[in-house]
C-alpha positions in Angstrom: -14.1 -54.1 -115.3 -17.5 -51.9 -115.5 -19.2 -55.3 -117.1 -17.7 -57.6 -114.1 -19.2 -55.0 -111.6 -22.4 -54.7 -113.3 -22.7 -58.6 -113.2 -22.0 -58.6 -109.7 -24.7 -56.1 -108.7 -27.3 -57.7 -111.1 -26.3 -60.9 -108.7 -26.6 -59.3 -105.7 -30.0 -57.4 -107.0 -31.3 -60.8 -107.9 -30.7 -62.9 -104.9 -32.3 -60.3 -102.5 -35.1 -60.1 -104.7 -35.7 -64.0 -104.4 -34.8 -63.8 -100.9 -37.9 -61.4 -100.5 -40.1 -63.3 -102.5 -39.5 -66.4 -100.2 -39.9 -64.5 -97.0 -43.4 -63.4 -98.5 -44.2 -66.9 -99.1 -43.4 -68.2 -95.5 -45.3 -65.4 -93.9 -49.2 -66.0 -93.6 -51.3 -63.7 -95.5 -52.6 -61.2 -92.9 -56.6 -61.7 -92.2 -59.2 -60.2 -89.7 -61.9 -62.1 -88.5 -65.2 -60.5 -88.1 -68.3 -61.7 -86.1 -72.0 -60.9 -86.8 -75.4 -62.6 -85.3 -75.5 -64.7 -88.5 -72.0 -65.1 -89.6 -68.1 -65.1 -89.5 -66.4 -63.2 -91.6 -63.0 -63.5 -92.4 -60.9 -61.4 -94.5 -58.0 -62.0 -96.3 -55.4 -59.6 -98.1 -55.0 -61.3 -101.4 -52.7 -58.9 -103.7 -52.7 -59.5 -107.4 -54.8 -62.8 -107.2 -57.8 -63.9 -109.7 -60.7 -66.1 -108.7 -59.0 -69.3 -110.3 -55.7 -68.6 -108.1 -57.8 -69.0 -104.8 -58.3 -72.5 -103.2 -60.4 -71.9 -99.6 -61.3 -74.8 -97.6 -62.8 -75.2 -94.0 -61.0 -77.7 -92.0 -62.2 -78.4 -88.3 -62.3 -74.9 -87.1 -60.1 -73.3 -89.3 -60.7 -71.5 -92.9 -57.4 -71.9 -95.0 -56.8 -70.0 -98.0 -53.9 -70.8 -100.4 -53.4 -68.5 -103.3 -51.2 -69.5 -106.3 -50.5 -66.4 -108.6 -48.7 -66.4 -111.8 -46.4 -63.3 -113.0 -47.3 -61.3 -115.9 -44.9 -61.1 -118.9 -45.0 -57.8 -120.3 -43.9 -56.8 -123.7 -40.1 -55.5 -124.3 -39.3 -55.7 -120.3 -36.9 -58.5 -119.0 -37.3 -59.9 -115.5 -34.3 -58.0 -113.2 -35.5 -60.0 -110.3 -38.4 -62.0 -108.9 -39.4 -60.3 -105.7 -43.0 -60.9 -105.1 -44.1 -64.5 -103.4 -46.4 -66.6 -105.5 -47.5 -69.2 -103.7 -49.2 -67.6 -100.3 -51.1 -69.2 -97.4 -53.3 -68.4 -94.5 -55.6 -69.6 -92.2 -58.1 -68.1 -89.3 -59.5 -70.4 -86.4 -63.0 -69.5 -85.7 -63.4 -69.1 -81.8 -63.6 -72.5 -80.0 -67.4 -72.4 -79.3 -68.4 -71.4 -82.9 -71.1 -73.5 -84.6 -71.0 -73.2 -88.7 -73.0 -74.1 -91.7 -69.5 -74.6 -93.7 -71.3 -76.2 -96.8 -73.0 -72.5 -97.1 -69.8 -70.4 -97.0 -69.0 -68.1 -99.6 -65.9 -66.3 -100.7 -65.5 -63.4 -102.7 -62.3 -61.8 -104.3 -62.8 -58.1 -104.3 -61.1 -55.5 -106.2 -59.4 -54.0 -103.6 -57.5 -57.0 -103.2 -58.9 -58.6 -100.3 -60.7 -62.0 -100.3 -63.8 -62.4 -97.9 -64.7 -65.4 -96.8 -68.6 -65.5 -94.9 -69.2 -68.7 -92.7 -73.2 -68.7 -91.7 -73.6 -69.8 -88.4 -75.9 -72.8 -87.9 -79.3 -72.6 -86.7 -79.4 -73.9 -83.3 -81.7 -76.8 -84.1 -79.2 -77.9 -87.1 -76.0 -77.6 -84.6 -77.8 -80.0 -82.1 -78.7 -82.3 -84.8 -75.4 -82.3 -86.4 -73.6 -82.9 -82.9 -75.7 -86.2 -82.8 -75.2 -87.2 -85.9 -71.7 -87.1 -86.4 -68.0 -86.4 -85.0 -66.3 -86.3 -88.5 -63.7 -83.7 -89.9 -65.6 -81.1 -91.7 -63.4 -80.6 -94.8 -65.5 -78.3 -97.3 -63.7 -76.5 -100.1 -65.5 -73.0 -101.1 -65.0 -71.3 -104.6 -63.9 -68.2 -105.2 -65.4 -65.7 -107.6 -64.4 -62.1 -108.2 -67.0 -59.6 -107.5 -68.1 -57.1 -110.5 -68.3 -53.9 -107.6 -66.6 -53.7 -104.4 -69.5 -53.2 -102.4 -71.6 -56.2 -104.1 -71.5 -60.0 -103.4 -73.7 -61.1 -106.2 -70.9 -63.6 -107.8 -70.7 -65.5 -104.8 -70.5 -69.3 -105.1 -71.6 -72.1 -102.5 -68.4 -74.7 -101.9 -68.2 -77.9 -103.5 -68.2 -80.9 -101.0 -64.6 -83.0 -101.7 -66.5 -86.1 -100.1 
């Protein structure tokens, strides 16, 4: 009887864990949008992510992020229930009047568990030229790198255009 009760308890705990993970996966990543004179900075929570887990794209007027995490396996431990979501998504829409240089965007994964996406504002002359030349959708991918030091961004990378 005790084994039966333990089995039911384990099943309940496992289902609660899976439900919590699904809720986390359906909830958008929390993010802040900051603006300076020369750029926008979007800061996403990126818990337990590595640079290879992160995909950053600029589509139309949005910064979109997808994090596909993997669970580490721990020797001599058994997974009782999976409670953390593995695929996390988020996006931030820039202001309607924002004119940016998406190809110069950088993404940096910080030690404190945040992803910082810096999208420079376009120079006024470039903005006018871009508007006249094309009205195509801007779809640019940005590669994320891990910063060695939480206060530096030396490991930033520039985007690869998906053309």
